[in-house]
C-alpha positions in Angstrom: 0.0 0.2 -0.3 1.7 3.2 -0.7 2.1 6.2 1.7 1.0 9.6 1.0 2.9 12.0 2.0 1.0 15.3 2.7 3.6 18.3 2.9 1.4 21.7 4.3 2.7 25.2 3.0 1.8 27.5 5.8 2.3 31.4 5.0 0.9 33.9 7.8 -0.5 36.8 6.1 -0.4 40.1 7.4 -3.7 40.9 9.2 -4.4 44.3 8.6 -7.2 44.7 10.9 -4.4 44.2 13.5 -2.4 46.4 12.1 -4.5 49.4 11.8 -6.3 48.8 15.0 -2.1 49.2 16.3 -1.7 52.2 14.3 -4.6 54.1 15.5 -4.1 53.6 19.0 0.1 53.5 18.8 -0.4 57.1 17.1 -2.2 59.1 20.1 -2.3 58.5 23.5 -5.6 58.8 24.5 -8.6 57.0 24.7 -10.8 55.7 22.1 -14.4 54.3 22.4 -15.0 51.1 20.4 -17.3 53.1 17.7 -14.9 56.2 17.2 -11.5 53.9 17.1 -13.8 51.7 14.1 -14.9 54.2 12.2 -10.9 55.5 12.1 -9.7 52.0 11.0 -12.7 51.3 9.1 -11.5 54.4 6.9 -8.0 53.7 6.6 -9.0 49.9 5.6 -11.4 51.7 2.4 -8.0 54.0 1.7 -6.1 50.6 1.4 -8.5 48.8 -0.4 -8.3 46.4 2.5 -12.3 45.9 3.1 -13.9 42.6 2.3 -16.9 40.7 3.9 -19.0 43.9 4.5 -18.9 46.5 7.2 -20.8 44.2 10.0 -18.7 41.5 9.8 -15.7 44.0 9.9 -16.9 45.1 13.0 -17.4 42.1 14.3 -13.4 40.8 13.8 -12.2 44.4 14.8 -13.8 43.6 18.6 -12.8 40.3 18.6 -9.1 41.2 17.7 -9.5 44.1 19.9 -10.4 42.2 22.5 -7.8 39.6 22.2 -4.9 42.4 22.7 -6.4 43.1 25.9 -6.6 39.7 27.0 -2.7 39.9 25.9 -2.5 43.0 28.4 -1.4 45.4 25.2 -4.6 47.5 25.2 -6.2 49.3 28.4 -9.7 49.1 28.6 -11.6 51.4 30.9 -14.8 51.0 30.7 -15.8 50.7 27.2 -12.8 52.6 26.1 -9.7 51.4 24.8 -5.5 52.6 25.3 -2.6 51.4 24.0 0.3 50.2 25.6 4.0 50.1 25.3 4.1 46.3 24.0 0.9 47.1 21.6 3.8 47.7 18.7 4.2 43.5 19.1 1.3 43.1 17.8 1.7 44.1 14.6 2.3 42.2 11.8 5.7 43.7 10.7 7.0 43.0 14.5 7.9 39.1 13.9 9.4 40.0 10.2 11.9 42.2 12.2 13.4 39.7 14.6 
């Protein structure tokens, strides 16, 4: 019996949503409400033509990514507002490429 060997090619593609969240929160040292943050992120992604799946789906993905960054200790959450911390740059897709 012939054994088939499966090889996988895995490439980590840049996460544009997380990158834009990192860029927005990293630029200003202030708290953002989610809706304000999302509007800025959505606008930037539209400019880059990196929007797919519709606005509501993107809103859900952005919220999930934001909560993940809060859990990892890269974003401070105070009530319903968010602020980037010093480690936030580690979440950017270019951070892994530099190492």
